[in-house]
C-alpha positions in Angstrom: 0.1 -0.2 -0.3 2.4 2.4 1.5 5.0 1.5 -1.7 7.1 -2.0 -2.2 9.3 -0.3 1.1 6.8 1.2 2.5 8.1 4.4 2.9 5.6 7.3 3.2 7.8 9.4 1.3 6.5 6.7 -1.7 3.1 5.7 -1.4 0.7 8.8 -3.0 -0.3 6.1 -5.8 -1.7 2.7 -5.4 0.4 1.1 -8.1 4.0 2.2 -9.6 5.6 3.9 -9.6 4.2 4.5 -5.9 5.8 8.3 -5.5 3.1 10.2 -7.9 -0.7 11.1 -7.6 -3.0 9.3 -9.4 -6.8 9.0 -10.0 -7.0 5.1 -8.7 -8.6 4.3 -6.1 -7.4 1.6 -3.6 -9.9 -1.2 -3.2 -8.3 -2.8 -0.6 -5.6 -2.6 2.2 -2.7 -5.7 2.9 -0.7 -3.7 4.9 -2.7 -5.8 8.0 -2.3 -9.1 10.2 -5.6 -10.5 11.4 -3.7 -12.4 14.0 -2.5 -9.8 15.8 -5.1 -7.6 18.4 -4.9 -4.3 17.8 -5.7 -3.3 20.9 -4.5 0.4 21.2 -3.2 2.4 17.6 0.8 2.9 17.0 1.9 4.5 13.8 3.1 0.9 12.6 -0.1 -0.2 12.3 -2.6 3.1 11.7 -0.1 4.9 9.0 -1.5 2.2 6.4 -5.5 2.9 6.6 -4.3 6.8 6.5 -2.2 6.5 3.8 -5.6 4.2 2.1 -8.2 7.0 3.1 -5.6 9.7 1.6 -4.9 7.7 -1.8 -9.5 7.5 -1.3 -9.7 10.5 -1.1 -8.0 12.2 -3.6 -8.6 9.8 -6.0 -13.0 10.8 -4.8 -12.1 14.4 -5.7 -9.8 14.0 -9.1 -11.7 16.0 -11.5 -13.5 14.2 -13.8 -14.8 14.7 -18.2 -18.6 14.9 -19.0 -18.5 11.4 -19.5 -16.7 10.6 -16.0 -13.4 10.0 -17.9 -10.4 11.1 -15.0 -8.3 14.0 -16.9 -4.7 13.3 -17.5 -3.7 15.8 -13.8 -5.0 16.5 -10.3 -5.6 19.9 -11.7 -6.0 23.3 -10.0 -9.9 24.7 -10.6 -11.8 24.3 -7.7 -15.2 24.0 -8.9 -14.7 21.1 -12.1 -16.4 18.1 -12.0 -14.7 15.3 -9.4 -15.6 11.4 -9.6 -17.5 10.7 -6.3 -19.8 13.4 -8.3 -21.0 10.9 -10.5 -21.6 8.6 -7.7 -25.4 8.2 -7.0 -27.4 10.2 -4.5 -29.0 8.4 -1.5 -32.3 9.8 -2.8 -32.2 8.2 -6.7 -31.3 4.8 -5.2 -35.1 4.3 -6.0 -35.6 6.4 -8.8 -34.0 5.1 -12.4 -30.3 6.4 -13.2 -29.1 9.1 -13.9 -26.5 10.5 -16.1 -23.1 11.9 -15.3 -23.3 14.5 -17.3 -25.9 16.3 -14.9 -23.6 16.2 -11.3 -22.7 19.7 -13.3 -26.2 21.1 -14.2 -27.3 23.0 -11.9 -31.1 22.2 -12.2 -30.3 19.0 -10.9 -27.6 19.1 -7.9 -30.6 19.1 -5.0 -29.2 19.1 -1.6 -32.6 18.3 0.8 -30.4 17.0 4.1 -30.4 19.6 6.5 -29.6 18.3 9.6 -26.9 15.4 11.3 -27.3 11.8 12.1 -29.2 13.4 15.1 -31.2 15.7 14.3 -29.6 18.6 14.9 -28.2 21.5 12.4 -24.8 23.1 12.6 -24.5 26.9 11.9 -21.3 28.6 11.1 -20.1 31.9 11.9 -21.8 33.4 8.9 -25.2 32.6 10.7 -25.8 29.8 7.4 -26.8 25.9 8.1 -24.7 23.4 7.5 -26.1 20.4 4.6 -25.1 17.8 3.9 -25.0 14.5 0.8 -24.9 11.0 1.0 -23.6 9.4 -2.4 -22.9 5.5 -3.1 -20.6 4.0 -5.9 -21.5 2.1 -8.7 -21.3 -0.7 -7.5 -23.3 0.0 -4.4 -25.9 1.1 -6.8 -26.3 -1.9 -8.8 -25.8 -4.3 -5.7 -28.8 -2.7 -3.9 -30.7 -3.1 -7.6 -30.1 -6.3 -8.4 -31.1 -7.4 -5.3 -34.4 -5.3 -4.7 -33.1 -3.5 -1.9 -34.5 -0.7 -2.5 -37.3 -2.2 -1.7 -39.2 -3.6 1.6 -39.8 -7.0 0.0 -36.5 -7.8 -1.6 -35.4 -7.1 1.9 -37.3 -9.6 3.3 -36.9 -11.5 0.6 -32.3 -10.8 1.1 -33.2 -12.0 4.7 -30.4 -11.3 7.1 -27.2 -11.6 5.0 -27.4 -8.7 2.9 -23.6 -8.1 2.5 -22.2 -5.5 0.2 -19.3 -6.7 -2.1 -16.2 -6.2 -0.8 -13.5 -4.4 -3.2 -9.8 -6.7 -3.9 -6.3 -6.5 -5.7 -5.7 -8.9 -8.3 -4.1 -11.7 -7.1 -3.0 -15.3 -8.3 -6.4 -17.1 -8.2 -8.4 -13.9 -8.2 -8.8 -10.8 -10.9 -9.5 -7.4 -9.0 -12.5 -6.2 -7.9 -13.8 -2.5 -6.2 -14.8 -2.1 -3.1 -18.2 -0.2 -2.3 -18.1 3.1 -1.4 -20.2 4.6 0.5 -19.4 8.6 0.4 -21.0 11.6 2.6 -19.5 15.5 2.5 -20.8 18.3 4.4 -20.9 22.0 2.7 -21.3 25.3 4.6 -22.4 28.7 2.5 -19.6 30.9 0.7 -18.5 34.1 -1.0 -16.9 34.4 -3.9 -13.3 35.8 -2.0 -13.0 32.2 -0.3 -14.6 30.1 -2.2 -11.0 29.1 -4.1 -9.8 27.8 -0.5 -12.8 24.8 -0.9 -14.2 22.2 -3.8 -17.3 24.2 -4.7 -20.5 23.3 -6.6 -24.0 25.8 -6.7 -26.9 23.5 -5.9 -30.1 24.4 -5.1 -30.8 23.7 -1.2 -34.8 22.2 -0.8 -35.8 23.7 2.3 -39.5 21.8 3.6 -42.3 24.0 4.9 -41.4 22.5 8.0 -37.8 24.0 7.8 -38.7 26.7 7.1 -39.1 29.9 8.8 -41.7 31.4 6.5 -43.9 28.2 6.7 -43.1 27.1 3.1 -41.3 25.7 0.7 -37.7 27.2 -0.6 -35.1 26.7 -2.6 -32.4 28.3 -2.6 -29.0 28.8 -5.1 -25.9 29.2 -3.7 -22.1 28.5 -3.8 -21.4 25.4 -1.3 -17.6 25.0 0.4 -17.0 21.8 0.4 -16.2 21.2 5.0 -15.6 18.0 4.4 -15.8 14.1 3.4 -16.9 10.7 5.1 -15.9 7.7 3.3 -17.0 4.6 3.8 -15.3 1.5 2.3 -15.8 -2.3 2.4 -12.7 -4.0 1.5 -11.3 -8.0 1.7 -8.1 -7.3 3.4 -7.5 -4.5 6.8 -10.7 -6.0 8.6 -12.6 -4.1 5.8 -16.1 -6.3 5.9 -16.7 -4.3 8.7 -15.5 -1.2 6.2 -12.9 1.1 6.6 -13.8 4.7 7.8 -12.0 7.8 6.5 -12.9 11.1 7.6 -11.5 14.3 6.3 -12.3 18.1 7.2 -11.3 21.6 5.9 -8.6 23.7 7.9 -10.3 26.0 8.9 -13.1 24.4 10.2 -13.0 25.0 13.8 -10.0 24.3 16.7 -8.4 21.6 19.4 -10.5 22.6 22.3 -7.6 22.8 25.5 -7.8 19.7 27.2 -8.7 17.4 24.0 -7.3 14.1 24.6 -5.1 11.3 22.4 -6.7 9.2 20.4 -5.3 6.0 22.9 -6.8 7.9 25.9 -9.6 5.4 26.7 -9.6 3.9 29.5 -12.2 6.8 31.9 -15.9 6.9 31.5 -16.4 10.4 31.4 -13.4 11.2 29.0 -14.0 15.2 28.9 -15.2 16.0 32.4 -17.1 19.6 32.7 -17.1 20.0 28.6 -15.2 20.7 26.0 -12.6 23.8 27.2 -11.9 25.9 24.2 -8.1 26.3 23.1 -6.7 29.9 23.9 -6.5 31.2 20.5 -7.3 34.7 18.6 -8.3 32.7 15.3 -11.4 33.0 13.5 -12.6 29.8 12.4 -15.4 28.6 10.3 -17.2 26.6 13.2 -15.4 28.9 16.5 -15.3 33.0 17.2 -12.3 33.5 19.4 -14.4 36.3 20.8 -17.5 34.7 22.0 -16.0 33.2 25.3 -19.4 32.8 27.4 -20.5 31.4 23.9 -21.6 27.1 24.8 -19.5 24.7 23.2 -20.4 21.5 20.9 -23.5 22.0 22.7 -26.2 21.7 19.7 -28.4 25.0 19.2 -31.8 26.1 20.2 -35.0 25.4 17.7 -33.7 27.7 14.0 -35.7 27.6 10.8 -34.3 28.8 7.0 -34.7 32.5 6.3 -35.2 33.7 2.8 -31.7 35.2 2.9 -28.4 34.9 3.8 -28.1 34.7 6.7 -30.3 31.7 6.8 -30.6 30.4 9.9 -32.8 32.1 12.4 -35.3 31.9 15.7 -38.2 33.7 15.6 -37.2 36.8 13.5 -33.7 36.8 14.9 -30.4 35.7 14.1 -29.6 31.6 15.4 -26.5 31.8 17.6 -23.8 30.2 15.8 -22.3 27.1 16.6 -18.9 26.7 19.1 -17.3 24.1 18.3 -14.1 22.8 19.4 -13.0 19.6 18.2 -12.1 17.3 21.2 -10.1 14.4 20.2 -6.4 14.8 18.6 -5.0 14.1 15.9 -2.7 11.3 16.5 0.9 12.0 16.0 1.5 9.8 13.0 -1.8 10.4 11.0 -0.2 14.5 11.6 3.0 13.6 9.5 0.7 11.6 7.1 -0.7 14.8 6.4 1.5 16.7 5.7 3.3 14.5 3.1 -0.1 14.8 1.2 -0.6 18.9 1.6 3.2 19.5 0.3 2.4 16.6 -2.2 -0.5 18.4 -3.3 0.8 21.7 -2.6 -1.0 24.9 -5.3 -4.0 22.8 -5.2 -7.6 23.3 -3.1 -7.1 19.6 -1.8 -4.2 20.6 0.3 -7.0 22.5 2.3 -8.1 19.5 3.5 -6.7 16.5 5.7 -7.4 12.9 7.7 -8.3 13.3 11.5 -8.2 9.6 11.2 -9.2 6.5 10.1 -11.2 3.4 12.0 -10.7 0.4 10.8 -11.5 -3.2 13.3 -8.2 -4.3 14.2 -9.2 -6.3 18.0 -11.7 -9.2 18.8 -14.6 -7.1 20.4 -14.8 -6.5 24.0 -15.9 -4.6 26.9 -13.8 -1.6 26.5 -13.9 -2.1 22.7 -17.4 -2.9 21.5 -16.7 -3.6 17.7 -13.0 -4.2 18.1 -12.5 -1.0 16.4 -8.9 1.3 16.2 -8.9 4.6 17.2 -11.5 3.9 20.1 -12.7 7.6 19.3 -13.9 8.6 16.0 -16.2 12.1 15.0 -16.4 14.6 12.7 -17.0 17.5 14.1 -19.8 18.9 10.9 -21.7 15.3 11.0 -21.5 14.5 14.7 -20.7 17.7 16.2 -22.5 17.0 19.5 -21.3 13.4 19.4 -17.3 13.7 20.4 -17.9 11.9 23.7 -20.5 9.3 23.0 -19.3 6.4 23.9 -19.6 4.0 21.2 -17.8 5.9 18.9 -20.1 7.3 16.2 -18.7 5.3 12.8 -18.1 1.7 13.4 -20.5 1.9 16.5 -22.8 3.7 15.3 -23.5 1.8 12.2 -22.7 -1.6 13.7 -26.8 -1.0 15.2 -28.2 0.0 11.8 -31.4 -2.4 10.8 -33.0 -2.3 7.1 -36.6 -1.1 6.6 -37.9 -4.7 8.1 -35.5 -5.2 10.9 -33.1 -7.3 9.3 -29.1 -6.4 9.3 -27.8 -4.0 6.2 -24.3 -5.1 6.9 -23.2 -1.3 8.5 -25.4 1.5 6.4 -28.6 3.1 6.9 -28.9 3.4 3.4 -31.8 0.6 3.1 -33.9 2.4 5.7 -35.5 4.3 3.1 -37.2 1.7 0.7 -41.0 1.9 0.5 
């Protein structure tokens, strides 16, 4: 995975020559031993997973032509059509297929996810809501349609044995196979000046009447900048049968809390007694204002609805209080080193403004401390699980292990199938 010698300075492409950026997705993670219990993460064990995450991030964000063909280089254009934009949107899994070309058509780009998984909204310091979108790779979309899992009748017929395809590299006795990929992106409204710092797109945000201050449906055409990307990949190796969870953030999102804990600091029922203490900083972030010391930290906002014009978040007729978010878990030292290597390699491109928070994978057997054997034990994206950073079930693998289909069966760690009629 990290080149033939395992050198992190030579790990940018899945295939040789390894020292180049390339659009190849890492469909497997083979630097892993099933005979070892990874109860805490260390550099040697964890680096290949973070490298996997970066290779996946670059491959998914590689620019493509309107027909989905990857372009020759990563390029500099922040509004270019990307590989993941050819993936099926979650809602369209229950409709007929749409062409990739329509993904760059504003009339075809509809954002409907306005809340996080826990039902809370997230408001940036400009007073605007954060919005979300879920997509799946063609492998997942085809598997769902071919097995009629987009219907409750199909799910009932499938029984408890639903298993999405696993990706793997070509071997002596088998051809290569693409992995199943689930992808969730997070977006904030940006103005033209800072838009160059983000991957951007211009969709229509679909606001239903229940979320509108005016009590009527509305559609808002705005420029969105990506502030987070979360990918879930099912691979054959690396215990990928229970998925590899990779989560990225924009560098300007939020600071690290003054009392943030290391990812191996797991031996506590209450890891953050007294709440989240902000750092001593004068830097403004997308979701943190240093000049508001008494603002509640990592606290869900009071009820807010969409106004007809920005700033969109209002409580009654008044602007809603922006979210004050700090990150409670430190980025692992070797993860930070991997980030630095990739950001330097991507210098001059918009992708250099992003970093992997961590990669979660199953490295141990189940135990009272590691309910699903996950490493690191805790992994949260402060844009997607803003108010769950101290959750004892480590939101990624733990929460998805509790997912069910629309008929109550096990969906192989995916909430997607709950929408079936």
